[in-house]
Rosetta silent file (secondary structure, phi, psi, omega in degrees, C-alpha in Angstrom):
SEQUENCE: SLFSGKIALVTGESGGTGIGRSISFELASLGATVVIAKMNEGLLQYCQRCGQSVGECGRVVAGPSTSIRDEDQVQDLIKHIIQKYKALHLLINNAGGQFVCSAEELSSKGFQAVVQTNLTGTFHVCRAAFEHYMRDNGGSIVNITLGNRNGMPNMVHSGAARAGIENMSITLSQEWMESGVRINCVRPGIVFTESGFENYGPAERILPSMPAKRFASPEEISSAVVWLLSEGASYVTGSVVSVDGG
SCORE:     score description
SCORE:     0.000 S_00000001
   1 L     0.000  157.747 -173.240  -71.992  -91.651   -6.186 S_00000001
   2 L   -58.887  -46.572 -171.320  -69.310  -91.862   -3.466 S_00000001
   3 L  -106.248   14.474 -173.600  -71.567  -93.474   -0.894 S_00000001
   4 L   -62.664  123.002 -173.520  -74.057  -95.153   -3.123 S_00000001
   5 L    89.018   -4.925 -174.710  -75.543  -98.242   -1.297 S_00000001
   6 L   -89.468  152.453  179.050  -73.962  -97.365    1.933 S_00000001
   7 E  -117.143  127.470 -178.272  -76.008  -97.156    5.119 S_00000001
   8 E  -126.474  145.823  170.921  -75.073  -94.523    7.622 S_00000001
   9 E  -109.489  125.168  167.913  -76.181  -93.661   11.173 S_00000001
  10 E  -117.658  127.514 -176.641  -76.120  -90.197   12.640 S_00000001
  11 L   -93.940  165.622  177.788  -76.792  -89.799   16.368 S_00000001
  12 L    88.201  174.755  179.074  -77.913  -86.571   18.023 S_00000001
  13 L   -72.214  117.977 -165.529  -80.277  -83.811   17.284 S_00000001
  14 L  -119.890   37.981  172.242  -80.001  -83.456   13.559 S_00000001
  15 L  -117.248 -153.618 -178.981  -82.414  -80.670   12.798 S_00000001
  16 L    55.596 -130.094 -172.555  -82.217  -76.838   12.656 S_00000001
  17 L  -132.932   23.360 -178.375  -79.074  -75.693   10.969 S_00000001
  18 L   -83.360 -171.035 -170.282  -76.454  -77.633   12.877 S_00000001
  19 H   -64.798  -42.329 -174.462  -73.601  -80.023   12.213 S_00000001
  20 H   -68.051  -34.931  172.512  -75.760  -83.151   12.275 S_00000001
  21 H   -60.925  -45.260  176.991  -78.111  -81.915    9.662 S_00000001
  22 H   -66.444  -34.517  169.013  -75.354  -80.887    7.364 S_00000001
  23 H   -59.968  -43.836 -174.354  -73.683  -84.269    7.671 S_00000001
  24 H   -62.493  -46.736 -172.427  -76.813  -86.078    6.998 S_00000001
  25 H   -78.933  -29.097  179.452  -77.689  -84.221    3.793 S_00000001
  26 H   -65.312  -43.792 -177.241  -74.102  -84.218    2.482 S_00000001
  27 H   -72.115  -33.824 -178.597  -73.898  -88.024    2.872 S_00000001
  28 H   -62.791  -41.161 -176.062  -77.429  -88.411    1.297 S_00000001
  29 H   -68.465  -20.612 -175.625  -76.477  -86.181   -1.604 S_00000001
  30 L  -103.444    4.490  166.387  -73.533  -88.594   -2.219 S_00000001
  31 L   120.224  -16.890 -175.172  -75.719  -91.555   -2.378 S_00000001
  32 L   -72.885  155.205  164.665  -76.081  -92.889    1.320 S_00000001
  33 E   -91.391  119.050 -172.334  -79.100  -93.924    3.082 S_00000001
  34 E  -109.680  116.932  176.102  -78.847  -91.869    6.413 S_00000001
  35 E  -101.565  130.610  177.288  -80.635  -92.905    9.434 S_00000001
  36 E   -94.744  115.735 -179.367  -81.224  -90.313   12.058 S_00000001
  37 L   -71.416  -12.211  179.969  -81.528  -91.551   15.682 S_00000001
  38 L  -148.784   76.357  177.886  -83.235  -88.343   16.896 S_00000001
  39 L   -76.654  120.773 -178.954  -85.319  -86.905   14.347 S_00000001
  40 L  -104.238  178.652 -179.090  -86.907  -83.491   15.349 S_00000001
  41 H   -65.926  -35.513  175.611  -89.639  -81.572   13.720 S_00000001
  42 H   -57.751  -45.760 -178.441  -87.250  -79.123   12.059 S_00000001
  43 H   -73.474  -37.336  174.793  -85.414  -81.838   10.283 S_00000001
  44 H   -57.392  -51.080  175.045  -88.596  -83.642    9.344 S_00000001
  45 H   -58.898  -40.459  176.108  -89.907  -80.499    7.612 S_00000001
  46 H   -58.100  -41.709 -175.558  -86.494  -80.081    5.898 S_00000001
  47 H   -67.729  -39.461 -178.041  -86.584  -83.641    4.653 S_00000001
  48 H   -67.667  -39.638  177.320  -90.072  -82.948    3.167 S_00000001
  49 H   -65.694  -44.623 -167.995  -88.806  -79.798    1.397 S_00000001
  50 H  -104.476   -4.441 -170.880  -85.596  -81.339    0.108 S_00000001
  51 H   -59.306  -38.410 -178.319  -86.451  -85.036   -0.180 S_00000001
  52 H   -64.373  -38.758  177.867  -86.940  -84.986   -3.865 S_00000001
  53 H   -69.743  -43.841 -176.595  -83.570  -83.536   -4.640 S_00000001
  54 H   -71.090  -38.292 -178.541  -81.741  -85.578   -2.061 S_00000001
  55 L   -57.469  -19.859  177.336  -83.750  -88.635   -3.142 S_00000001
  56 L   -63.566  -26.634  177.651  -82.126  -88.610   -6.536 S_00000001
  57 L  -119.801  -51.838  177.544  -79.095  -90.103   -4.904 S_00000001
  58 L  -134.366 -158.850 -177.656  -79.667  -91.061   -1.371 S_00000001
  59 E  -156.239  156.282  175.925  -82.223  -90.516    1.403 S_00000001
  60 E  -122.185  129.146 -171.803  -82.522  -89.409    5.052 S_00000001
  61 E  -128.094  147.825  179.924  -84.794  -91.548    7.167 S_00000001
  62 E   -80.021  128.398  166.315  -85.983  -91.527   10.835 S_00000001
  63 L  -100.116 -178.654  170.845  -84.847  -94.347   13.072 S_00000001
  64 L   -53.680  119.938  170.973  -86.125  -95.129   16.581 S_00000001
  65 L   -48.941  123.072 -168.438  -85.781  -92.129   18.838 S_00000001
  66 L  -130.755  120.453  168.577  -82.841  -93.182   20.977 S_00000001
  67 L   -76.708  103.913 -177.366  -81.290  -92.014   24.184 S_00000001
  68 L   -62.860  -12.036  175.131  -77.651  -93.000   23.778 S_00000001
  69 L   -73.766  -14.597 -176.932  -77.195  -92.977   27.521 S_00000001
  70 L   -97.122  102.870 -176.408  -79.471  -96.014   27.553 S_00000001
  71 H   -61.257  -32.662 -179.637  -77.555  -99.065   26.430 S_00000001
  72 H   -66.735  -48.625  173.437  -80.587 -101.118   25.934 S_00000001
  73 H   -52.339  -52.397 -178.326  -82.119  -98.427   23.536 S_00000001
  74 H   -58.787  -35.046  171.650  -78.807  -98.259   21.687 S_00000001
  75 H   -63.483  -47.807 -177.305  -78.904 -102.032   21.099 S_00000001
  76 H   -64.003  -40.834  175.575  -82.424 -101.902   19.817 S_00000001
  77 H   -58.396  -47.156  178.718  -81.481  -99.035   17.442 S_00000001
  78 H   -60.701  -44.950 -177.755  -78.558 -100.884   15.923 S_00000001
  79 H   -62.914  -37.163  176.034  -80.430 -104.149   15.642 S_00000001
  80 H   -64.569  -40.926  175.893  -83.292 -102.240   13.914 S_00000001
  81 H   -60.628  -50.450  172.377  -80.939 -100.845   11.431 S_00000001
  82 H   -54.875  -44.856  172.133  -79.402 -104.154   10.638 S_00000001
  83 H   -53.578  -51.953 -173.318  -82.693 -105.799   10.341 S_00000001
  84 H   -76.792  -39.549 -167.976  -84.124 -103.267    8.084 S_00000001
  85 H  -116.356   -4.413  170.635  -81.192 -102.313    5.885 S_00000001
  86 L    68.757   16.462 -175.480  -78.926 -105.363    6.272 S_00000001
  87 L  -174.013  164.437  173.348  -75.847 -103.343    6.896 S_00000001
  88 L  -157.185   88.165 -178.882  -74.288 -100.403    8.766 S_00000001
  89 L   -72.976  -36.333 -172.850  -71.279  -98.950    6.922 S_00000001
  90 E  -131.919  132.844  175.514  -70.835  -95.577    8.381 S_00000001
  91 E  -124.384  130.816  172.961  -71.329  -94.183   11.972 S_00000001
  92 E  -120.963  105.904  176.823  -71.295  -90.571   12.918 S_00000001
  93 E   -85.572   96.928  179.583  -71.570  -89.928   16.714 S_00000001
  94 L  -109.537   -3.900  179.099  -72.848  -86.400   16.776 S_00000001
  95 L   -68.618  142.896  167.253  -74.912  -86.774   20.058 S_00000001
  96 L   166.848 -177.325  179.271  -73.785  -84.784   23.015 S_00000001
  97 L   177.891  164.703  174.419  -74.508  -81.660   25.027 S_00000001
  98 L  -165.003 -179.663  178.639  -73.173  -79.606   27.906 S_00000001
  99 L  -147.359  159.976 -175.743  -74.122  -76.430   29.690 S_00000001
 100 L   -82.168  122.713  172.672  -72.067  -73.486   30.997 S_00000001
 101 L  -156.322  144.288  176.853  -71.087  -73.889   34.694 S_00000001
 102 L   -78.635  155.820  179.560  -67.991  -73.238   36.772 S_00000001
 103 L   -57.273  -40.750 -171.611  -66.200  -76.113   38.298 S_00000001
 104 L   -66.725  -44.499 -175.173  -66.859  -74.711   41.813 S_00000001
 105 L   -91.126   -3.413  178.202  -70.681  -74.629   41.245 S_00000001
 106 L   -68.159  117.464  172.856  -70.849  -77.954   39.157 S_00000001
 107 L   -69.308  157.096  171.054  -72.799  -80.662   40.896 S_00000001
 108 H   -63.392  -37.364  177.226  -71.655  -84.345   40.684 S_00000001
 109 H   -61.539  -42.714  178.662  -74.769  -85.046   39.101 S_00000001
 110 H   -61.015  -48.840  179.718  -74.335  -82.409   36.401 S_00000001
 111 H   -57.819  -48.305 -175.852  -70.774  -83.686   35.740 S_00000001
 112 H   -72.000  -28.782  174.364  -71.904  -87.223   35.369 S_00000001
 113 H   -61.328  -46.998 -178.153  -74.852  -86.357   33.224 S_00000001
 114 H   -64.789  -48.960 -177.720  -72.462  -84.653   30.597 S_00000001
 115 H   -55.504  -45.035 -175.432  -69.911  -87.586   30.773 S_00000001
 116 H   -65.482  -41.947 -177.251  -72.775  -90.134   30.331 S_00000001
 117 H   -64.486  -40.148 -169.113  -74.211  -88.368   27.388 S_00000001
 118 H   -90.055  -61.718 -175.871  -70.990  -87.585   25.609 S_00000001
 119 H   -84.126  -52.122 -176.963  -68.461  -90.172   26.486 S_00000001
 120 H   -66.535  -38.892  174.929  -70.438  -93.174   27.741 S_00000001
 121 H   -55.767  -42.222  176.080  -73.092  -92.636   25.073 S_00000001
 122 H   -69.902  -38.800  177.216  -70.622  -92.634   22.312 S_00000001
 123 H   -61.587  -37.571  177.946  -69.044  -95.818   23.636 S_00000001
 124 H   -57.860  -43.491  176.006  -72.369  -97.476   23.725 S_00000001
 125 H   -54.675  -64.744 -175.734  -72.893  -96.618   20.004 S_00000001
 126 H   -59.691  -33.814 -174.269  -69.631  -97.611   18.763 S_00000001
 127 H   -71.487  -49.471  173.831  -69.448 -100.883   20.660 S_00000001
 128 H   -47.297  -47.092  171.806  -72.983 -101.827   19.433 S_00000001
 129 H   -57.228  -47.768  179.103  -72.102 -101.137   15.816 S_00000001
 130 H   -60.227  -43.805 -169.079  -68.993 -103.167   16.061 S_00000001
 131 H   -66.022  -42.541 -176.691  -70.756 -106.014   17.825 S_00000001
 132 H   -94.788   -7.181  176.730  -73.632 -106.324   15.312 S_00000001
 133 H  -149.953  -56.620 -169.108  -72.034 -105.522   12.128 S_00000001
 134 H   -65.106  -20.433 -173.315  -68.584 -103.868   11.805 S_00000001
 135 H   -74.920  -24.137 -173.685  -66.601 -106.651   13.520 S_00000001
 136 H  -106.208  -32.594 -164.544  -67.324 -109.051   10.565 S_00000001
 137 H  -115.364   -6.394 -175.732  -67.825 -106.461    7.829 S_00000001
 138 L    72.336  174.663 -179.431  -65.625 -103.339    8.583 S_00000001
 139 E   161.656 -169.924 -168.585  -66.710  -99.878    8.515 S_00000001
 140 E  -148.868  121.835 -172.839  -65.897  -96.217    9.271 S_00000001
 141 E  -119.343  135.415  169.225  -66.690  -94.239   12.385 S_00000001
 142 E  -127.642  126.378 -178.474  -66.342  -90.535   12.994 S_00000001
 143 E  -106.951  126.351 -177.579  -66.822  -89.178   16.548 S_00000001
 144 E   -83.440  123.621  179.056  -67.610  -85.429   16.952 S_00000001
 145 L  -113.595 -135.952 -168.781  -65.833  -83.770   19.798 S_00000001
 146 L  -153.916  136.594 -175.195  -65.227  -80.156   20.661 S_00000001
 147 L   -81.418   65.016  178.468  -62.452  -77.570   20.064 S_00000001
 148 L  -123.509   34.928 -171.526  -61.487  -77.155   23.820 S_00000001
 149 L   -69.251  -23.203  169.631  -58.177  -79.079   23.724 S_00000001
 150 L   -92.423   17.475 -174.432  -56.431  -76.200   25.619 S_00000001
 151 L    90.948  155.697 -177.949  -59.042  -76.013   28.179 S_00000001
 152 L  -154.819  109.968  178.433  -62.190  -73.878   28.505 S_00000001
 153 L   -52.096  137.497  173.095  -63.385  -72.129   31.656 S_00000001
 154 L    77.968   11.829  177.376  -66.803  -73.179   32.806 S_00000001
 155 L  -130.238   33.710 -173.676  -66.714  -76.221   30.611 S_00000001
 156 H   -64.562  -35.430 -179.988  -64.704  -78.810   32.744 S_00000001
 157 H   -72.154  -37.755  172.176  -67.263  -81.442   32.526 S_00000001
 158 H   -67.490  -38.492 -178.662  -67.366  -81.160   28.635 S_00000001
 159 H   -62.902  -44.372  168.125  -63.737  -80.944   28.463 S_00000001
 160 H   -53.678  -47.588 -174.576  -63.367  -84.180   30.371 S_00000001
 161 H   -69.267  -42.198 -169.245  -65.846  -86.035   28.323 S_00000001
 162 H   -68.997  -41.363 -179.955  -64.634  -84.793   24.985 S_00000001
 163 H   -65.016  -33.569  177.633  -60.966  -85.722   25.909 S_00000001
 164 H   -61.318  -45.811 -177.002  -62.240  -89.237   26.987 S_00000001
 165 H   -52.145  -53.858 -176.744  -63.828  -89.498   23.521 S_00000001
 166 H   -67.983  -33.340  173.445  -60.783  -88.710   21.569 S_00000001
 167 H   -73.508  -40.655  177.946  -58.590  -91.137   23.560 S_00000001
 168 H   -57.016  -45.533  179.900  -61.371  -93.853   23.591 S_00000001
 169 H   -56.768  -51.561 -179.636  -61.430  -93.347   19.634 S_00000001
 170 H   -57.014  -47.933 -173.736  -57.627  -93.726   19.344 S_00000001
 171 H   -69.971  -36.945  175.489  -57.701  -96.892   21.466 S_00000001
 172 H   -64.254  -38.496 -175.434  -60.618  -98.454   19.607 S_00000001
 173 H   -61.220  -40.738  176.307  -59.037  -97.682   16.257 S_00000001
 174 H   -74.797  -37.402  175.400  -56.109  -99.952   17.444 S_00000001
 175 H   -70.853  -28.075 -172.663  -58.262 -102.709   18.775 S_00000001
 176 H  -110.963   -0.163 -179.822  -60.573 -102.877   15.809 S_00000001
 177 H   -57.329  -33.853 -175.159  -58.208 -102.198   12.836 S_00000001
 178 H   -68.139  -23.328  177.292  -57.788 -105.911   12.234 S_00000001
 179 H   -92.703    9.415 -178.343  -61.608 -106.005   11.436 S_00000001
 180 L    74.871   28.240  173.270  -61.329 -103.138    8.989 S_00000001
 181 E  -107.939  127.177  178.933  -62.805 -100.484   11.093 S_00000001
 182 E  -100.567  136.865 -172.368  -61.457  -97.076   10.936 S_00000001
 183 E  -139.248  121.898 -178.670  -62.272  -94.697   13.753 S_00000001
 184 E  -136.602  168.621  173.842  -61.403  -90.936   13.718 S_00000001
 185 E  -121.528  152.564  166.781  -62.549  -87.767   15.435 S_00000001
 186 E  -115.047  133.114 -174.113  -63.485  -84.327   14.190 S_00000001
 187 E  -121.932   93.128 -172.721  -62.919  -81.567   16.603 S_00000001
 188 E   -68.378  148.495  164.225  -64.968  -78.485   15.434 S_00000001
 189 L   -78.916 -153.530  178.623  -64.022  -74.897   16.487 S_00000001
 190 L   -71.814  120.942 -176.401  -66.849  -72.456   17.084 S_00000001
 191 E  -107.729  148.813 -173.953  -69.667  -73.145   14.486 S_00000001
 192 L   -70.430   65.545  174.609  -72.284  -70.695   13.481 S_00000001
 193 L  -127.718  168.247 -179.859  -75.263  -72.312   15.262 S_00000001
 194 H   -54.388  -55.460 -173.478  -77.633  -71.581   18.095 S_00000001
 195 H   -60.023  -33.647  179.938  -75.999  -74.146   20.462 S_00000001
 196 H   -59.740  -47.586 -175.377  -72.552  -72.614   19.529 S_00000001
 197 H   -67.087  -38.388 -173.954  -73.484  -69.099   20.864 S_00000001
 198 H   -66.303  -40.231 -173.680  -75.076  -70.765   24.087 S_00000001
 199 H   -86.166  -26.468 -170.419  -71.647  -72.537   24.854 S_00000001
 200 H  -113.486  -16.167  176.125  -69.200  -69.844   23.884 S_00000001
 201 L   102.988 -164.657 -179.015  -71.023  -66.493   24.396 S_00000001
 202 L   -61.435  135.983 -171.853  -71.416  -63.301   22.448 S_00000001
 203 H   -68.645  -34.111 -179.126  -69.761  -63.157   19.051 S_00000001
 204 H   -62.133  -30.828  173.614  -68.368  -59.778   19.720 S_00000001
 205 H   -71.036  -31.775 -174.535  -66.414  -61.187   22.670 S_00000001
 206 H   -95.118  -39.156 -167.840  -65.101  -64.131   20.771 S_00000001
 207 H   -60.313  -47.841 -178.436  -64.232  -63.105   17.293 S_00000001
 208 H   -55.104  -21.983 -178.609  -61.230  -60.779   18.027 S_00000001
 209 H   -91.469   -1.627 -174.833  -59.228  -63.662   19.498 S_00000001
 210 L   -95.024  126.396  172.510  -59.946  -65.965   16.486 S_00000001
 211 L   -53.020  -40.223  179.141  -57.353  -66.047   13.688 S_00000001
 212 L   -73.869  -19.090 -177.291  -59.971  -66.509   11.096 S_00000001
 213 L    65.138   18.545 -178.903  -62.038  -63.716   12.407 S_00000001
 214 L  -153.181  167.489  169.597  -65.283  -65.778   11.663 S_00000001
 215 L   -93.347  157.378 -178.512  -67.096  -68.879   12.803 S_00000001
 216 E   -78.711  160.386  166.293  -67.044  -72.049   10.912 S_00000001
 217 L   -95.121  152.893  173.212  -70.173  -73.067    8.976 S_00000001
 218 H   -48.403  -38.821  177.087  -71.804  -76.478    9.561 S_00000001
 219 H   -64.289  -22.262  174.775  -70.758  -77.466    5.985 S_00000001
 220 H   -76.047  -25.202  176.783  -67.145  -76.889    6.741 S_00000001
 221 H   -79.591  -47.062 -175.850  -67.370  -79.469    9.535 S_00000001
 222 H   -60.558  -25.609 -174.856  -69.394  -81.937    7.570 S_00000001
 223 H   -72.044  -39.904  176.370  -66.848  -81.721    4.613 S_00000001
 224 H   -66.494  -41.433 -178.601  -64.068  -83.156    7.085 S_00000001
 225 H   -64.418  -45.199  167.832  -66.361  -85.710    8.233 S_00000001
 226 H   -53.772  -45.925  179.233  -67.339  -86.973    4.792 S_00000001
 227 H   -60.969  -41.314 -175.687  -63.633  -87.189    3.835 S_00000001
 228 H   -67.502  -35.064  175.867  -62.821  -89.215    6.848 S_00000001
 229 H   -66.503  -24.795 -162.925  -65.753  -91.669    6.104 S_00000001
 230 L   -92.088  169.878  179.073  -64.711  -92.046    2.467 S_00000001
 231 H   -65.626  -19.990  169.808  -62.210  -94.268    0.848 S_00000001
 232 H   -56.526  -18.853 -179.277  -59.988  -91.169    0.256 S_00000001
 233 H  -116.048   28.221 -171.218  -59.099  -91.597    4.000 S_00000001
 234 L   -58.606  -27.228  176.457  -58.690  -95.307    3.718 S_00000001
 235 L  -104.159   19.887  178.654  -55.223  -95.207    5.599 S_00000001
 236 L  -110.660  116.239  174.068  -56.402  -92.773    8.224 S_00000001
 237 L  -152.647  136.437 -171.475  -57.269  -94.030   11.622 S_00000001
 238 L    79.869   25.697 -173.915  -56.947  -92.919   15.179 S_00000001
 239 L  -104.025  140.855  152.202  -56.690  -89.307   13.966 S_00000001
 240 E   -93.814  113.545 -176.987  -58.174  -86.159   15.434 S_00000001
 241 E  -100.300  100.585 -179.272  -58.862  -83.598   12.922 S_00000001
 242 E   -72.455  131.470  176.737  -59.292  -80.077   14.151 S_00000001
 243 E  -126.027   80.119 -178.652  -61.603  -77.805   11.888 S_00000001
 244 L  -139.489   21.027  175.690  -61.270  -74.619   13.749 S_00000001
 245 L    53.742   30.173  179.053  -59.748  -71.900   11.430 S_00000001
 246 L    88.649    0.000    0.000  -56.475  -71.885   13.607 S_00000001
């Protein structure tokens, strides 16, 4: 299998029908052991239903529930993985969140909360993974951002944080390439999930302006992530891949 024997960490809420779950199970189906930093009840039940078929190649397991905003918790998470599995080959930073709010009404506290969760939290995880394993052993990191590169009204906090993640990823890819660490971003368009509708609004308002005239599926995002993690992308680093249907 493509990722046989590989240890992967996926941050963020990875239950329901979202991107995190799709990434987790695609990696597991290709042989990886996937550690979830925030296992919810929906994913736990899904693991129980699908564990046998996934277990033929890899598996999805719960790690310590972690707030990536808390650097000490992140350090504990990475140390736990290294101690238990002796490696961390693949990192997918899928944790994040935002809420709809105009810049005029957005409080400083609300702005900082989104930046800390998305940008600062992603940095915490990247640096801890590098410090405890990847500096000496190499690895591959994919950071999930958001398809708002041209701006998005009522999402100034998220736009600032996601742009920061992308530039941070490019910078880290240059600093850490000598250690054999590749870092890339995937920038999803609107994905057919509950959180997608919360962020972007009713489908009938959005679809006419979309060239593809449909939303992406989580599986279309996870396919790009898996490619970037794989040896098929061994010479790809510092890239931002848009998966947005145009």
